[in-house]
N, CA, C and O atoms as a Tripos MOL2 file, in Angstrom:
@<TRIPOS>MOLECULE
protein
  288   287    72     0     0
PROTEIN
NO_CHARGES

@<TRIPOS>ATOM
      1 N          40.7820  -12.5670  -18.2170 N.3       1 MET1
      2 CA         41.7480  -13.5090  -17.6840 C.3       1 MET1
      3 C          41.0930  -14.8830  -17.6570 C.2       1 MET1
      4 O          39.9090  -15.0180  -17.3460 O.2       1 MET1
      5 N          41.8730  -15.8840  -17.9840 N.am      2 ASN2
      6 CA         41.3310  -17.2380  -17.9560 C.3       2 ASN2
      7 C          41.8080  -17.9830  -16.7060 C.2       2 ASN2
      8 O          42.7150  -17.5330  -16.0060 O.2       2 ASN2
      9 N          41.1890  -19.1100  -16.4470 N.am      3 VAL3
     10 CA         41.4720  -19.9000  -15.2440 C.3       3 VAL3
     11 C          42.9210  -20.3800  -15.2310 C.2       3 VAL3
     12 O          43.5550  -20.3910  -14.1760 O.2       3 VAL3
     13 N          43.4420  -20.7700  -16.3670 N.am      4 GLU4
     14 CA         44.8220  -21.2630  -16.4220 C.3       4 GLU4
     15 C          45.8110  -20.1910  -15.9730 C.2       4 GLU4
     16 O          46.7550  -20.4760  -15.2360 O.2       4 GLU4
     17 N          45.5920  -18.9640  -16.4190 N.am      5 LEU5
     18 CA         46.4700  -17.8640  -16.0200 C.3       5 LEU5
     19 C          46.3450  -17.5830  -14.5230 C.2       5 LEU5
     20 O          47.3430  -17.3120  -13.8540 O.2       5 LEU5
     21 N          45.1320  -17.6470  -14.0030 N.am      6 LEU6
     22 CA         44.9180  -17.4910  -12.5640 C.3       6 LEU6
     23 C          45.6970  -18.5490  -11.7930 C.2       6 LEU6
     24 O          46.3930  -18.2330  -10.8280 O.2       6 LEU6
     25 N          45.5810  -19.7970  -12.2130 N.am      7 ARG7
     26 CA         46.2980  -20.8950  -11.5450 C.3       7 ARG7
     27 C          47.8120  -20.7080  -11.6290 C.2       7 ARG7
     28 O          48.5230  -20.8970  -10.6420 O.2       7 ARG7
     29 N          48.2930  -20.3390  -12.8040 N.am      8 ASN8
     30 CA         49.7370  -20.1350  -12.9750 C.3       8 ASN8
     31 C          50.2500  -19.0460  -12.0420 C.2       8 ASN8
     32 O          51.2890  -19.2080  -11.4030 O.2       8 ASN8
     33 N          49.5310  -17.9530  -11.9670 N.am      9 ALA9
     34 CA         49.9380  -16.8600  -11.0770 C.3       9 ALA9
     35 C          49.8680  -17.3020   -9.6190 C.2       9 ALA9
     36 O          50.7820  -17.0320   -8.8390 O.2       9 ALA9
     37 N          48.7880  -17.9770   -9.2560 N.am     10 GLY10
     38 CA         48.6350  -18.4470   -7.8800 C.3      10 GLY10
     39 C          49.7490  -19.3930   -7.4630 C.2      10 GLY10
     40 O          50.2980  -19.2730   -6.3680 O.2      10 GLY10
     41 N          50.0760  -20.3240   -8.3300 N.am     11 GLU11
     42 CA         51.1380  -21.2820   -8.0170 C.3      11 GLU11
     43 C          52.5110  -20.6160   -7.9900 C.2      11 GLU11
     44 O          53.3570  -20.9840   -7.1740 O.2      11 GLU11
     45 N          52.7430  -19.6470   -8.8630 N.am     12 ALA12
     46 CA         54.0180  -18.9340   -8.8550 C.3      12 ALA12
     47 C          54.1830  -18.1330   -7.5660 C.2      12 ALA12
     48 O          55.2840  -18.0320   -7.0250 O.2      12 ALA12
     49 N          53.0980  -17.5760   -7.0870 N.am     13 LEU13
     50 CA         53.1520  -16.7640   -5.8720 C.3      13 LEU13
     51 C          53.2220  -17.6000   -4.6000 C.2      13 LEU13
     52 O          53.9680  -17.2640   -3.6800 O.2      13 LEU13
     53 N          52.4490  -18.6890   -4.5390 N.am     14 TYR14
     54 CA         52.2360  -19.3660   -3.2590 C.3      14 TYR14
     55 C          52.4690  -20.8750   -3.2740 C.2      14 TYR14
     56 O          52.3700  -21.5170   -2.2280 O.2      14 TYR14
     57 N          52.7710  -21.4480   -4.4190 N.am     15 GLY15
     58 CA         52.9540  -22.8860   -4.4820 C.3      15 GLY15
     59 C          51.6490  -23.6150   -4.7500 C.2      15 GLY15
     60 O          50.6430  -23.0030   -5.1080 O.2      15 GLY15
     61 N          51.6780  -24.9120   -4.5770 N.am     16 SER16
     62 CA         50.5400  -25.7490   -4.9710 C.3      16 SER16
     63 C          49.2830  -25.5180   -4.1360 C.2      16 SER16
     64 O          48.1800  -25.8320   -4.5830 O.2      16 SER16
     65 N          49.4330  -24.9830   -2.9530 N.am     17 ARG17
     66 CA         48.2600  -24.6910   -2.0990 C.3      17 ARG17
     67 C          47.9960  -23.1840   -2.1000 C.2      17 ARG17
     68 O          47.9690  -22.5440   -1.0490 O.2      17 ARG17
     69 N          47.8070  -22.6480   -3.2680 N.am     18 TRP18
     70 CA         47.7700  -21.2120   -3.4930 C.3      18 TRP18
     71 C          46.4560  -20.5300   -3.1860 C.2      18 TRP18
     72 O          46.4470  -19.3270   -2.9220 O.2      18 TRP18
     73 N          45.3590  -21.2370   -3.2100 N.am     19 GLN19
     74 CA         44.0460  -20.5880   -3.1480 C.3      19 GLN19
     75 C          43.8190  -19.7770   -1.8720 C.2      19 GLN19
     76 O          43.3680  -18.6340   -1.9470 O.2      19 GLN19
     77 N          44.1170  -20.3370   -0.7220 N.am     20 ALA20
     78 CA         43.8640  -19.6360    0.5500 C.3      20 ALA20
     79 C          44.7460  -18.4030    0.6800 C.2      20 ALA20
     80 O          44.2840  -17.3520    1.1230 O.2      20 ALA20
     81 N          46.0100  -18.5270    0.2990 N.am     21 ALA21
     82 CA         46.9250  -17.3810    0.3990 C.3      21 ALA21
     83 C          46.5050  -16.2650   -0.5550 C.2      21 ALA21
     84 O          46.5590  -15.0880   -0.2010 O.2      21 ALA21
     85 N          46.0920  -16.6340   -1.7510 N.am     22 LEU22
     86 CA         45.6470  -15.6250   -2.7090 C.3      22 LEU22
     87 C          44.3840  -14.9380   -2.2000 C.2      22 LEU22
     88 O          44.2660  -13.7160   -2.2830 O.2      22 LEU22
     89 N          43.4510  -15.7080   -1.6800 N.am     23 ALA23
     90 CA         42.2290  -15.1240   -1.1300 C.3      23 ALA23
     91 C          42.5610  -14.1280   -0.0280 C.2      23 ALA23
     92 O          42.0000  -13.0340    0.0180 O.2      23 ALA23
     93 N          43.4700  -14.5070    0.8570 N.am     24 ARG24
     94 CA         43.8810  -13.6240    1.9590 C.3      24 ARG24
     95 C          44.4580  -12.3240    1.4160 C.2      24 ARG24
     96 O          44.0670  -11.2420    1.8530 O.2      24 ARG24
     97 N          45.3900  -12.4230    0.4640 N.am     25 ASP25
     98 CA         46.0510  -11.2300   -0.0540 C.3      25 ASP25
     99 C          45.1320  -10.3440   -0.8830 C.2      25 ASP25
    100 O          45.3440   -9.1340   -0.9720 O.2      25 ASP25
    101 N          44.1170  -10.9400   -1.4860 N.am     26 LEU26
    102 CA         43.1470  -10.1540   -2.2570 C.3      26 LEU26
    103 C          42.0020   -9.6350   -1.3980 C.2      26 LEU26
    104 O          41.2400   -8.7670   -1.8250 O.2      26 LEU26
    105 N          41.8850  -10.1700   -0.1850 N.am     27 GLY27
    106 CA         40.7930   -9.7550    0.6940 C.3      27 GLY27
    107 C          39.4470  -10.2900    0.2600 C.2      27 GLY27
    108 O          38.4230   -9.6280    0.4250 O.2      27 GLY27
    109 N          39.4500  -11.4920   -0.2980 N.am     28 VAL28
    110 CA         38.2010  -12.1460   -0.7010 C.3      28 VAL28
    111 C          38.0890  -13.4880    0.0190 C.2      28 VAL28
    112 O          39.0640  -13.9890    0.5790 O.2      28 VAL28
    113 N          36.9080  -14.0480   -0.0050 N.am     29 ALA29
    114 CA         36.6860  -15.3420    0.6240 C.3      29 ALA29
    115 C          37.3860  -16.4510   -0.1640 C.2      29 ALA29
    116 O          37.4810  -16.4010   -1.3910 O.2      29 ALA29
    117 N          37.8640  -17.4370    0.5620 N.am     30 LEU30
    118 CA         38.4780  -18.6000   -0.0770 C.3      30 LEU30
    119 C          37.5200  -19.2020   -1.0960 C.2      30 LEU30
    120 O          37.9360  -19.5800   -2.1910 O.2      30 LEU30
    121 N          36.2630  -19.2920   -0.7480 N.am     31 ARG31
    122 CA         35.2730  -19.8910   -1.6540 C.3      31 ARG31
    123 C          35.1950  -19.1250   -2.9780 C.2      31 ARG31
    124 O          34.9530  -19.7210   -4.0270 O.2      31 ARG31
    125 N          35.3950  -17.8280   -2.9310 N.am     32 THR32
    126 CA         35.3910  -17.0250   -4.1700 C.3      32 THR32
    127 C          36.5200  -17.4670   -5.0930 C.2      32 THR32
    128 O          36.3110  -17.6760   -6.2870 O.2      32 THR32
    129 N          37.7140  -17.6060   -4.5330 N.am     33 VAL33
    130 CA         38.8560  -18.0510   -5.3400 C.3      33 VAL33
    131 C          38.6040  -19.4670   -5.8540 C.2      33 VAL33
    132 O          38.9230  -19.7720   -7.0030 O.2      33 VAL33
    133 N          38.0470  -20.3160   -5.0330 N.am     34 GLN34
    134 CA         37.7420  -21.6820   -5.4600 C.3      34 GLN34
    135 C          36.7450  -21.6780   -6.6120 C.2      34 GLN34
    136 O          36.8650  -22.4780   -7.5400 O.2      34 GLN34
    137 N          35.7730  -20.7920   -6.5570 N.am     35 ARG35
    138 CA         34.7910  -20.7040   -7.6490 C.3      35 ARG35
    139 C          35.4270  -20.1920   -8.9290 C.2      35 ARG35
    140 O          35.1030  -20.6670  -10.0170 O.2      35 ARG35
    141 N          36.3390  -19.2200   -8.8060 N.am     36 TRP36
    142 CA         37.0610  -18.7520  -10.0000 C.3      36 TRP36
    143 C          37.8420  -19.9030  -10.6030 C.2      36 TRP36
    144 O          37.8130  -20.1200  -11.8140 O.2      36 TRP36
    145 N          38.5390  -20.6400   -9.7500 N.am     37 ASP37
    146 CA         39.3840  -21.7380  -10.2080 C.3      37 ASP37
    147 C          38.5720  -22.8440  -10.8660 C.2      37 ASP37
    148 O          39.0190  -23.4520  -11.8390 O.2      37 ASP37
    149 N          37.3960  -23.1020  -10.3440 N.am     38 ALA38
    150 CA         36.5350  -24.1510  -10.8950 C.3      38 ALA38
    151 C          35.7800  -23.6890  -12.1410 C.2      38 ALA38
    152 O          35.1660  -24.4990  -12.8360 O.2      38 ALA38
    153 N          35.8280  -22.3880  -12.4190 N.am     39 GLY39
    154 CA         35.0760  -21.8600  -13.5530 C.3      39 GLY39
    155 C          33.6120  -21.6350  -13.2310 C.2      39 GLY39
    156 O          32.8070  -21.4010  -14.1330 O.2      39 GLY39
    157 N          33.2560  -21.7020  -11.9500 N.am     40 ASP40
    158 CA         31.8620  -21.5130  -11.5390 C.3      40 ASP40
    159 C          31.4750  -20.0420  -11.4610 C.2      40 ASP40
    160 O          30.2920  -19.7040  -11.4750 O.2      40 ASP40
    161 N          32.4650  -19.1790  -11.3790 N.am     41 ARG41
    162 CA         32.2160  -17.7400  -11.3060 C.3      41 ARG41
    163 C          33.2390  -17.0540  -12.1910 C.2      41 ARG41
    164 O          34.4090  -17.4360  -12.2220 O.2      41 ARG41
    165 N          32.7850  -16.0370  -12.9090 N.am     42 GLY42
    166 CA         33.6930  -15.3000  -13.7680 C.3      42 GLY42
    167 C          34.7650  -14.5790  -12.9590 C.2      42 GLY42
    168 O          34.5120  -14.1030  -11.8520 O.2      42 GLY42
    169 N          35.9510  -14.5090  -13.5220 N.am     43 ILE43
    170 CA         37.0620  -13.8220  -12.8700 C.3      43 ILE43
    171 C          36.9560  -12.3390  -13.2280 C.2      43 ILE43
    172 O          36.9020  -11.9920  -14.4080 O.2      43 ILE43
    173 N          36.9280  -11.4620  -12.2230 N.am     44 PRO44
    174 CA         36.7830  -10.0280  -12.5210 C.3      44 PRO44
    175 C          37.9450   -9.5040  -13.3630 C.2      44 PRO44
    176 O          39.0900   -9.9220  -13.1910 O.2      44 PRO44
    177 N          37.6360   -8.5930  -14.2630 N.am     45 ASP45
    178 CA         38.6660   -7.9930  -15.1130 C.3      45 ASP45
    179 C          39.7230   -7.2660  -14.2830 C.2      45 ASP45
    180 O          40.8870   -7.2000  -14.6790 O.2      45 ASP45
    181 N          39.3240   -6.7250  -13.1430 N.am     46 THR46
    182 CA         40.2480   -5.9740  -12.2890 C.3      46 THR46
    183 C          41.2760   -6.8710  -11.6080 C.2      46 THR46
    184 O          42.2820   -6.3750  -11.1000 O.2      46 THR46
    185 N          41.0440   -8.1690  -11.5890 N.am     47 LEU47
    186 CA         41.9400   -9.0780  -10.8970 C.3      47 LEU47
    187 C          43.3210   -9.1350  -11.5540 C.2      47 LEU47
    188 O          44.3250   -9.3200  -10.8660 O.2      47 LEU47
    189 N          43.3780   -8.9800  -12.8500 N.am     48 ALA48
    190 CA         44.6670   -9.0440  -13.5470 C.3      48 ALA48
    191 C          45.6280   -7.9980  -12.9910 C.2      48 ALA48
    192 O          46.7910   -8.3070  -12.7340 O.2      48 ALA48
    193 N          45.1660   -6.7830  -12.8040 N.am     49 ALA49
    194 CA         46.0340   -5.7200  -12.2870 C.3      49 ALA49
    195 C          46.4950   -6.0270  -10.8660 C.2      49 ALA49
    196 O          47.6440   -5.7620  -10.5130 O.2      49 ALA49
    197 N          45.6080   -6.5820  -10.0580 N.am     50 GLU50
    198 CA         45.9800   -6.9440   -8.6870 C.3      50 GLU50
    199 C          47.0250   -8.0580   -8.6790 C.2      50 GLU50
    200 O          47.9660   -8.0280   -7.8850 O.2      50 GLU50
    201 N          46.8590   -9.0230   -9.5490 N.am     51 LEU51
    202 CA         47.8370  -10.1110   -9.6310 C.3      51 LEU51
    203 C          49.1910   -9.6070  -10.1290 C.2      51 LEU51
    204 O          50.2330  -10.0580   -9.6540 O.2      51 LEU51
    205 N          49.1780   -8.6920  -11.0650 N.am     52 VAL52
    206 CA         50.4290   -8.1150  -11.5480 C.3      52 VAL52
    207 C          51.1710   -7.4520  -10.3950 C.2      52 VAL52
    208 O          52.3850   -7.6110  -10.2700 O.2      52 VAL52
    209 N          50.4650   -6.7180   -9.5580 N.am     53 GLU53
    210 CA         51.1080   -6.0580   -8.4200 C.3      53 GLU53
    211 C          51.6730   -7.0740   -7.4270 C.2      53 GLU53
    212 O          52.7830   -6.8970   -6.9250 O.2      53 GLU53
    213 N          50.9240   -8.1270   -7.1440 N.am     54 LEU54
    214 CA         51.4310   -9.1760   -6.2450 C.3      54 LEU54
    215 C          52.6690   -9.8460   -6.8340 C.2      54 LEU54
    216 O          53.6360  -10.1070   -6.1190 O.2      54 LEU54
    217 N          52.6370  -10.1220   -8.1330 N.am     55 LEU55
    218 CA         53.7800  -10.7540   -8.7910 C.3      55 LEU55
    219 C          55.0020   -9.8330   -8.7940 C.2      55 LEU55
    220 O          56.1210  -10.2900   -8.5630 O.2      55 LEU55
    221 N          54.7970   -8.5520   -9.0520 N.am     56 LYS56
    222 CA         55.9070   -7.5980   -9.0470 C.3      56 LYS56
    223 C          56.5360   -7.5110   -7.6600 C.2      56 LYS56
    224 O          57.7590   -7.4810   -7.5260 O.2      56 LYS56
    225 N          55.6990   -7.4700   -6.6390 N.am     57 THR57
    226 CA         56.2060   -7.4050   -5.2670 C.3      57 THR57
    227 C          57.0170   -8.6440   -4.9360 C.2      57 THR57
    228 O          58.0940   -8.5430   -4.3480 O.2      57 THR57
    229 N          56.5120   -9.8140   -5.3060 N.am     58 ARG58
    230 CA         57.2500  -11.0580   -5.0640 C.3      58 ARG58
    231 C          58.5570  -11.0680   -5.8400 C.2      58 ARG58
    232 O          59.5760  -11.5410   -5.3390 O.2      58 ARG58
    233 N          58.5310  -10.5470   -7.0630 N.am     59 GLN59
    234 CA         59.7370  -10.4950   -7.8820 C.3      59 GLN59
    235 C          60.8010   -9.6110   -7.2290 C.2      59 GLN59
    236 O          61.9830   -9.9520   -7.2530 O.2      59 GLN59
    237 N          60.4010   -8.5000   -6.6560 N.am     60 ILE60
    238 CA         61.3470   -7.6120   -5.9800 C.3      60 ILE60
    239 C          61.9990   -8.3290   -4.8060 C.2      60 ILE60
    240 O          63.2100   -8.2320   -4.6050 O.2      60 ILE60
    241 N          61.1980   -9.0440   -4.0400 N.am     61 VAL61
    242 CA         61.7290   -9.7900   -2.8920 C.3      61 VAL61
    243 C          62.7170  -10.8520   -3.3650 C.2      61 VAL61
    244 O          63.8070  -10.9850   -2.8080 O.2      61 VAL61
    245 N          62.3400  -11.5980   -4.3820 N.am     62 ILE62
    246 CA         63.2100  -12.6590   -4.9040 C.3      62 ILE62
    247 C          64.4930  -12.0700   -5.4830 C.2      62 ILE62
    248 O          65.5790  -12.5960   -5.2420 O.2      62 ILE62
    249 N          64.3770  -10.9890   -6.2400 N.am     63 ASP63
    250 CA         65.5720  -10.3540   -6.8090 C.3      63 ASP63
    251 C          66.5250   -9.9020   -5.7040 C.2      63 ASP63
    252 O          67.7420  -10.0210   -5.8470 O.2      63 ASP63
    253 N          65.9830   -9.3890   -4.6160 N.am     64 GLY64
    254 CA         66.8120   -8.9830   -3.4910 C.3      64 GLY64
    255 C          67.5390  -10.1520   -2.8620 C.2      64 GLY64
    256 O          68.7120  -10.0400   -2.5060 O.2      64 GLY64
    257 N          66.8560  -11.2630   -2.7250 N.am     65 LEU65
    258 CA         67.4880  -12.4620   -2.1760 C.3      65 LEU65
    259 C          68.5720  -13.0000   -3.0980 C.2      65 LEU65
    260 O          69.6320  -13.4230   -2.6360 O.2      65 LEU65
    261 N          68.3120  -12.9830   -4.3820 N.am     66 VAL66
    262 CA         69.3160  -13.4340   -5.3500 C.3      66 VAL66
    263 C          70.5780  -12.5900   -5.2050 C.2      66 VAL66
    264 O          71.6850  -13.1270   -5.1800 O.2      66 VAL66
    265 N          70.4210  -11.2930   -5.1120 N.am     67 GLU67
    266 CA         71.5770  -10.4050   -4.9590 C.3      67 GLU67
    267 C          72.3630  -10.7200   -3.6840 C.2      67 GLU67
    268 O          73.5940  -10.6970   -3.6930 O.2      67 GLU67
    269 N          71.6610  -11.0130   -2.5930 N.am     68 LYS68
    270 CA         72.3290  -11.3610   -1.3460 C.3      68 LYS68
    271 C          73.1340  -12.6560   -1.4930 C.2      68 LYS68
    272 O          74.2490  -12.7610   -0.9820 O.2      68 LYS68
    273 N          72.5700  -13.6220   -2.1830 N.am     69 PHE69
    274 CA         73.2850  -14.8810   -2.3980 C.3      69 PHE69
    275 C          74.5130  -14.6690   -3.2960 C.2      69 PHE69
    276 O          75.5640  -15.2660   -3.0640 O.2      69 PHE69
    277 N          74.3810  -13.8410   -4.2910 N.am     70 ILE70
    278 CA         75.4880  -13.5770   -5.2030 C.3      70 ILE70
    279 C          76.6270  -12.8840   -4.4540 C.2      70 ILE70
    280 O          77.7950  -13.1930   -4.6870 O.2      70 ILE70
    281 N          76.3050  -11.9730   -3.5780 N.am     71 ARG71
    282 CA         77.3320  -11.2180   -2.8550 C.3      71 ARG71
    283 C          78.0220  -12.0560   -1.7850 C.2      71 ARG71
    284 O          79.1290  -11.7160   -1.3680 O.2      71 ARG71
    285 N          77.4070  -13.1290   -1.3350 N.am     72 ASN72
    286 CA         78.0260  -13.9580   -0.2820 C.3      72 ASN72
    287 C          78.9080  -15.0010   -0.8300 C.2      72 ASN72
    288 O          79.4970  -15.7720   -0.0720 O.2      72 ASN72
@<TRIPOS>BOND
     1     1     2 1
     2     2     3 1
     3     3     4 2
     4     3     5 am
     5     5     6 1
     6     6     7 1
     7     7     8 2
     8     7     9 am
     9     9    10 1
    10    10    11 1
    11    11    12 2
    12    11    13 am
    13    13    14 1
    14    14    15 1
    15    15    16 2
    16    15    17 am
    17    17    18 1
    18    18    19 1
    19    19    20 2
    20    19    21 am
    21    21    22 1
    22    22    23 1
    23    23    24 2
    24    23    25 am
    25    25    26 1
    26    26    27 1
    27    27    28 2
    28    27    29 am
    29    29    30 1
    30    30    31 1
    31    31    32 2
    32    31    33 am
    33    33    34 1
    34    34    35 1
    35    35    36 2
    36    35    37 am
    37    37    38 1
    38    38    39 1
    39    39    40 2
    40    39    41 am
    41    41    42 1
    42    42    43 1
    43    43    44 2
    44    43    45 am
    45    45    46 1
    46    46    47 1
    47    47    48 2
    48    47    49 am
    49    49    50 1
    50    50    51 1
    51    51    52 2
    52    51    53 am
    53    53    54 1
    54    54    55 1
    55    55    56 2
    56    55    57 am
    57    57    58 1
    58    58    59 1
    59    59    60 2
    60    59    61 am
    61    61    62 1
    62    62    63 1
    63    63    64 2
    64    63    65 am
    65    65    66 1
    66    66    67 1
    67    67    68 2
    68    67    69 am
    69    69    70 1
    70    70    71 1
    71    71    72 2
    72    71    73 am
    73    73    74 1
    74    74    75 1
    75    75    76 2
    76    75    77 am
    77    77    78 1
    78    78    79 1
    79    79    80 2
    80    79    81 am
    81    81    82 1
    82    82    83 1
    83    83    84 2
    84    83    85 am
    85    85    86 1
    86    86    87 1
    87    87    88 2
    88    87    89 am
    89    89    90 1
    90    90    91 1
    91    91    92 2
    92    91    93 am
    93    93    94 1
    94    94    95 1
    95    95    96 2
    96    95    97 am
    97    97    98 1
    98    98    99 1
    99    99   100 2
   100    99   101 am
   101   101   102 1
   102   102   103 1
   103   103   104 2
   104   103   105 am
   105   105   106 1
   106   106   107 1
   107   107   108 2
   108   107   109 am
   109   109   110 1
   110   110   111 1
   111   111   112 2
   112   111   113 am
   113   113   114 1
   114   114   115 1
   115   115   116 2
   116   115   117 am
   117   117   118 1
   118   118   119 1
   119   119   120 2
   120   119   121 am
   121   121   122 1
   122   122   123 1
   123   123   124 2
   124   123   125 am
   125   125   126 1
   126   126   127 1
   127   127   128 2
   128   127   129 am
   129   129   130 1
   130   130   131 1
   131   131   132 2
   132   131   133 am
   133   133   134 1
   134   134   135 1
   135   135   136 2
   136   135   137 am
   137   137   138 1
   138   138   139 1
   139   139   140 2
   140   139   141 am
   141   141   142 1
   142   142   143 1
   143   143   144 2
   144   143   145 am
   145   145   146 1
   146   146   147 1
   147   147   148 2
   148   147   149 am
   149   149   150 1
   150   150   151 1
   151   151   152 2
   152   151   153 am
   153   153   154 1
   154   154   155 1
   155   155   156 2
   156   155   157 am
   157   157   158 1
   158   158   159 1
   159   159   160 2
   160   159   161 am
   161   161   162 1
   162   162   163 1
   163   163   164 2
   164   163   165 am
   165   165   166 1
   166   166   167 1
   167   167   168 2
   168   167   169 am
   169   169   170 1
   170   170   171 1
   171   171   172 2
   172   171   173 am
   173   173   174 1
   174   174   175 1
   175   175   176 2
   176   175   177 am
   177   177   178 1
   178   178   179 1
   179   179   180 2
   180   179   181 am
   181   181   182 1
   182   182   183 1
   183   183   184 2
   184   183   185 am
   185   185   186 1
   186   186   187 1
   187   187   188 2
   188   187   189 am
   189   189   190 1
   190   190   191 1
   191   191   192 2
   192   191   193 am
   193   193   194 1
   194   194   195 1
   195   195   196 2
   196   195   197 am
   197   197   198 1
   198   198   199 1
   199   199   200 2
   200   199   201 am
   201   201   202 1
   202   202   203 1
   203   203   204 2
   204   203   205 am
   205   205   206 1
   206   206   207 1
   207   207   208 2
   208   207   209 am
   209   209   210 1
   210   210   211 1
   211   211   212 2
   212   211   213 am
   213   213   214 1
   214   214   215 1
   215   215   216 2
   216   215   217 am
   217   217   218 1
   218   218   219 1
   219   219   220 2
   220   219   221 am
   221   221   222 1
   222   222   223 1
   223   223   224 2
   224   223   225 am
   225   225   226 1
   226   226   227 1
   227   227   228 2
   228   227   229 am
   229   229   230 1
   230   230   231 1
   231   231   232 2
   232   231   233 am
   233   233   234 1
   234   234   235 1
   235   235   236 2
   236   235   237 am
   237   237   238 1
   238   238   239 1
   239   239   240 2
   240   239   241 am
   241   241   242 1
   242   242   243 1
   243   243   244 2
   244   243   245 am
   245   245   246 1
   246   246   247 1
   247   247   248 2
   248   247   249 am
   249   249   250 1
   250   250   251 1
   251   251   252 2
   252   251   253 am
   253   253   254 1
   254   254   255 1
   255   255   256 2
   256   255   257 am
   257   257   258 1
   258   258   259 1
   259   259   260 2
   260   259   261 am
   261   261   262 1
   262   262   263 1
   263   263   264 2
   264   263   265 am
   265   265   266 1
   266   266   267 1
   267   267   268 2
   268   267   269 am
   269   269   270 1
   270   270   271 1
   271   271   272 2
   272   271   273 am
   273   273   274 1
   274   274   275 1
   275   275   276 2
   276   275   277 am
   277   277   278 1
   278   278   279 1
   279   279   280 2
   280   279   281 am
   281   281   282 1
   282   282   283 1
   283   283   284 2
   284   283   285 am
   285   285   286 1
   286   286   287 1
   287   287   288 2
@<TRIPOS>SUBSTRUCTURE
     1 MET1         2 RESIDUE 1 A MET
     2 ASN2         6 RESIDUE 1 A ASN
     3 VAL3        10 RESIDUE 1 A VAL
     4 GLU4        14 RESIDUE 1 A GLU
     5 LEU5        18 RESIDUE 1 A LEU
     6 LEU6        22 RESIDUE 1 A LEU
     7 ARG7        26 RESIDUE 1 A ARG
     8 ASN8        30 RESIDUE 1 A ASN
     9 ALA9        34 RESIDUE 1 A ALA
    10 GLY10       38 RESIDUE 1 A GLY
    11 GLU11       42 RESIDUE 1 A GLU
    12 ALA12       46 RESIDUE 1 A ALA
    13 LEU13       50 RESIDUE 1 A LEU
    14 TYR14       54 RESIDUE 1 A TYR
    15 GLY15       58 RESIDUE 1 A GLY
    16 SER16       62 RESIDUE 1 A SER
    17 ARG17       66 RESIDUE 1 A ARG
    18 TRP18       70 RESIDUE 1 A TRP
    19 GLN19       74 RESIDUE 1 A GLN
    20 ALA20       78 RESIDUE 1 A ALA
    21 ALA21       82 RESIDUE 1 A ALA
    22 LEU22       86 RESIDUE 1 A LEU
    23 ALA23       90 RESIDUE 1 A ALA
    24 ARG24       94 RESIDUE 1 A ARG
    25 ASP25       98 RESIDUE 1 A ASP
    26 LEU26      102 RESIDUE 1 A LEU
    27 GLY27      106 RESIDUE 1 A GLY
    28 VAL28      110 RESIDUE 1 A VAL
    29 ALA29      114 RESIDUE 1 A ALA
    30 LEU30      118 RESIDUE 1 A LEU
    31 ARG31      122 RESIDUE 1 A ARG
    32 THR32      126 RESIDUE 1 A THR
    33 VAL33      130 RESIDUE 1 A VAL
    34 GLN34      134 RESIDUE 1 A GLN
    35 ARG35      138 RESIDUE 1 A ARG
    36 TRP36      142 RESIDUE 1 A TRP
    37 ASP37      146 RESIDUE 1 A ASP
    38 ALA38      150 RESIDUE 1 A ALA
    39 GLY39      154 RESIDUE 1 A GLY
    40 ASP40      158 RESIDUE 1 A ASP
    41 ARG41      162 RESIDUE 1 A ARG
    42 GLY42      166 RESIDUE 1 A GLY
    43 ILE43      170 RESIDUE 1 A ILE
    44 PRO44      174 RESIDUE 1 A PRO
    45 ASP45      178 RESIDUE 1 A ASP
    46 THR46      182 RESIDUE 1 A THR
    47 LEU47      186 RESIDUE 1 A LEU
    48 ALA48      190 RESIDUE 1 A ALA
    49 ALA49      194 RESIDUE 1 A ALA
    50 GLU50      198 RESIDUE 1 A GLU
    51 LEU51      202 RESIDUE 1 A LEU
    52 VAL52      206 RESIDUE 1 A VAL
    53 GLU53      210 RESIDUE 1 A GLU
    54 LEU54      214 RESIDUE 1 A LEU
    55 LEU55      218 RESIDUE 1 A LEU
    56 LYS56      222 RESIDUE 1 A LYS
    57 THR57      226 RESIDUE 1 A THR
    58 ARG58      230 RESIDUE 1 A ARG
    59 GLN59      234 RESIDUE 1 A GLN
    60 ILE60      238 RESIDUE 1 A ILE
    61 VAL61      242 RESIDUE 1 A VAL
    62 ILE62      246 RESIDUE 1 A ILE
    63 ASP63      250 RESIDUE 1 A ASP
    64 GLY64      254 RESIDUE 1 A GLY
    65 LEU65      258 RESIDUE 1 A LEU
    66 VAL66      262 RESIDUE 1 A VAL
    67 GLU67      266 RESIDUE 1 A GLU
    68 LYS68      270 RESIDUE 1 A LYS
    69 PHE69      274 RESIDUE 1 A PHE
    70 ILE70      278 RESIDUE 1 A ILE
    71 ARG71      282 RESIDUE 1 A ARG
    72 ASN72      286 RESIDUE 1 A ASN
């Protein structure tokens, strides 16, 4: 995974201030996410699967809200 993809996923999940929220949800230190983002530390290969799960969960929530708006 590259830094750009990490940033895109982080911003899609949490907005422009994504680093702290992502760190919390992954159970890692904020500084770790900051190092990944800066390219100072390699991004673990396992992170992609974790991000996919977070994105899928967010998608389910959003899809549910869309359905509620459509029905009203």
